[in-house]
N, C-alpha and C positions, 0 to 999 in steps of 0.2 A: 504494500500500500504506500502511495506517495502523495504528497501535497505539492502543488506547483505555485510559485510566486513569480509575478512579472517584475523584471528589472529594466529600468529605463534611464538611470543616471540621476534621477531627481531625488530630493529629500523625502517627498511623500512615498516614493517607491522604496526607499531604504527603511522608512517607518513600517511599511507593509512587510518587508523582509524580516525585520525584527519580530513583528507580531507573528508572522508565519512560522518562524523558527521555534518560538515558544509553543505555538499551537501544535506543530508537528511533533514536538517532544511530548506534549501531553497525550496525544493520540497514538504515540508510538509509530509514527510514520516517518519515512524518509522525506527529505526536502529537495525539490528540484528547482533551481533558480534559472529562469529562462529569459534571455535577452534577444529581442528580434533585430535582425539586420535588414532594413528595407531594401527592396530592389529599386535601383535608380531609374527614374523616367529619363527619356531622351529629349532634350539635353538634361544633364544632371542638375538637380536643384542646388542652390547656393550652399556651400559648405558641406555637402553630403559626404564627400570622402573623409573629411575631418571627423564628422559625426560617426561614420562607420568605424574609424580607427579607435574611437573612444570606447567601443563596446567591451573589449577585454578588461579595460580599467574599471568600467561600471560593474562588471561581474566580480572583479577582485574586491571592490569596495563592498559589494553586497555580501560576499562570503565572509569578509571581516566582520560586518555588522551582525550576520547570522550567528557566527561563532561566539561573539561577545554576548548575544542574547541567550543562547542555549549551548553552553559549553559541553564538549564531548560528542556532539552530533557530527555526522558526516553529511556533506552537502554535495550534490551533483550540480554542476554549472554547465549550461548549454547555450550556444549561439545558434540561432535558427534564422534562415532567410525567409523574409515575408513581412507583411505589415503586422504590428503588434497584436491587434485584435484578432486577426485570423490565426496567427500562430498560437495564441492562448486558447482560442476555441478548439483548435486541433489537439492541444495538450489536454483539454478538459475531457476528452473521450476516454482517457485512461487514468485520470486523476481522481482521488477521493475528495479533493477540495482544491479550489482555485482562489488565490489571494491577489488582490491588486490594490494599489493606492488610489485615493480619490482624484488626484491630479497627477499629470505626467508631462513629458516633453513631446512636442510635435516631432514626428518621425523625420522630418526633413529640415525644418527651420531651427529646431532646438528651443522654440518658445514654449513656455509652460502653459498648459491648457487646464481649464476647469473641467469637472466631470461632465460627460456628455459624449466622450469619444470612446477610448478603449474600455474604461471601467463600465460604462453603461452598456456597451456592446456585449461584453462577456456576461454581464449580469442578465441580459435579455436572452442570450442564446446558448449559454454554457450547458454542457451535458452533465455537469456535476454541481454541487453546491458552491456558491461564490461568496467570499468575504470581501467587502470593500472597506478599506482601512483609512480613516481620516488622519490629517496631520496631528491631531490632538491625542492619538492613541497611546502615546508614551507617558501621559500624565499618570500620577500615582493612583488616583481613584479608578483609572482605566484597568488596573490590575487587581483591584480589591472590591469593586462594586458588584452589584447583582447582575444576573443575566435577565434580560427582559424578553418576553415572547408575546407577539401579537396574536390573539386568538379570535378568529372571525366566526367561529361556530360551525364551520363546514367541515366535511370529511376530507376535503382536499388539503386542509391545514394540518392534518395529522403528522405528516413527515416533519414539518417545522416544529410541532410540539415535541416529538420524539428527540429531535436534534437539540432543542433547548434544554430538555431534562438531562441529556447526556453531557452537554457543555457545563451545566450547573454542577453536576455530579463530579466531573473531572476537575473542575476548578475549585471545588469546595465552596461554591458561591450560592447564595439564596436565589430563588427564581421568582420573578414577578410576572404573573400571568395577567395580561391586560386584555380586557374585552370592552371595546368602545363602540357605541352606536352614535349616529349623527341625527340631530333633529331634522336635517334636510331629508334623509332617507325615510324617517318616520312620517314626515308630513306627506310624502308621496302616497302613503297608505291611508292615513287618517284625515288628511287635510290640514292646512296650517292652523296651529294653535289648538287642535282638538285632541291631542294625544294625552293619555293618562300616564304621566311619567313614572309614577310609583309602580303601577302595574307593569310597565315596560321594564323598569329596573329589576323587579322581582323575576320576571321571565328571563331576562338576560343573565342574571345570577345563576339561574337553573341551567341555562345553556352552557355557561362556563364550567359549572360543577360537573356536568355530564362529560364534557370534553376532557377534563383533567382526571377523572376517576381512575381509568385504567393506568395512566402514567404514574400517578401517585403511588399505586401499588407496586409498580415496577421499580421505582426509584424512591424507596422510603427514606433514603439519606438526604434527600433534597428538601429543604425548607421552602414552602411555597406561600407567597402572598397573592391573594386574588384581588384584582382591581376591576370593578365595573364602573364605567363612567359615560356620561353623555357629553360627547366632544367629537371633534374631528380626529380621526385616527392618527394622522401624521403629526398634527400639532401636539397631541397628547404624548405620543411616543418620543418625539424630539425633546419636549420639556422634561420628561422623566428619564430620558437617556443620558442627561448631562452627567449623572454620577454612576452610570452603568459601565460594565466592561464589555458588554455585547448586547445587541438587539437581534433577535431571530424572527424572521418573517417568512411566510410562504411565498412562492412565486406567483400564485394566483389566489384570489379570494372568491367569495360567493358569486361575484359578478364577473368572474374571469371568462374570457372568450376562448373557445377551443383554438389552440394553435398559438395563443399568446403566452410567452413563458414568464412574463412578469407583469403584475398588476399595477394600478396607479399608486396605491399606498406604498408598495415596496420600491417602486421607481422614484417616488418623491423622497423617500427616506435616504436614498443613496446620495441625494444632492445636499441634504441638510442635517443628517444625523451627527451628533457630537461624539459618537463612539462607533467602533466597527459594527457593520451590519452583515449578518449572515442570511443570505437568501437561499432557501431550500426549495428545490424544484418539486412541484406537485406532479404526481404520476399522470 
């Protein structure tokens, strides 16, 4: 079993490497550090040769960072030709987990990019679970806080629940199971202002309890806090993720469309979550 992490010479990528090294150690996996060498268009873009020549140095820096984060581990380092997103998607076919930073460097210009390129691409199309690691992942509470899982009440969310319990157990962390409903969604059924919020809350607490029942028996060592709230899911998870070490979400929710590998909540979290986000693909 192996974990794969993308390397692109940026500090966010090095933060992702450090996180992946510890994560691979916890899961007893090997770690494969992958750096893509883009094929040059004709004519070659400005500085492309220089950027290509830097790849071995980027890998060397990544190995140093990984060894400092998880001493005693062996790391495989690989240079592969192709665009970063496509290379990592190919790697995902045989990986247990794929880890990327939230921001990276443009493959040709070397300009730092916001999320929306490689990280979003692999989160949407990866064949294995993906962790997107923000710049702030190295802070102290990122290693000691709880694991948070978003529970939407559907069966397609079961893989995410299982992954969240496993992460909490391995890390010796409490688990916060969050089930959030929106007044916008409720108004679609009952009409604006007509909903009985107390009755809805009781019903949603029942839904959450049912979804957790089997997992609590399987992981008796995990302390679970149940949270049911009327809020927008992304806003609530971002606010409460500030002190967490990991947020776990499914790739599709109840409103997921067949063929779409990542839903709107998961996608939005990748842009703004204050801690690493694990996206677990639904079957």
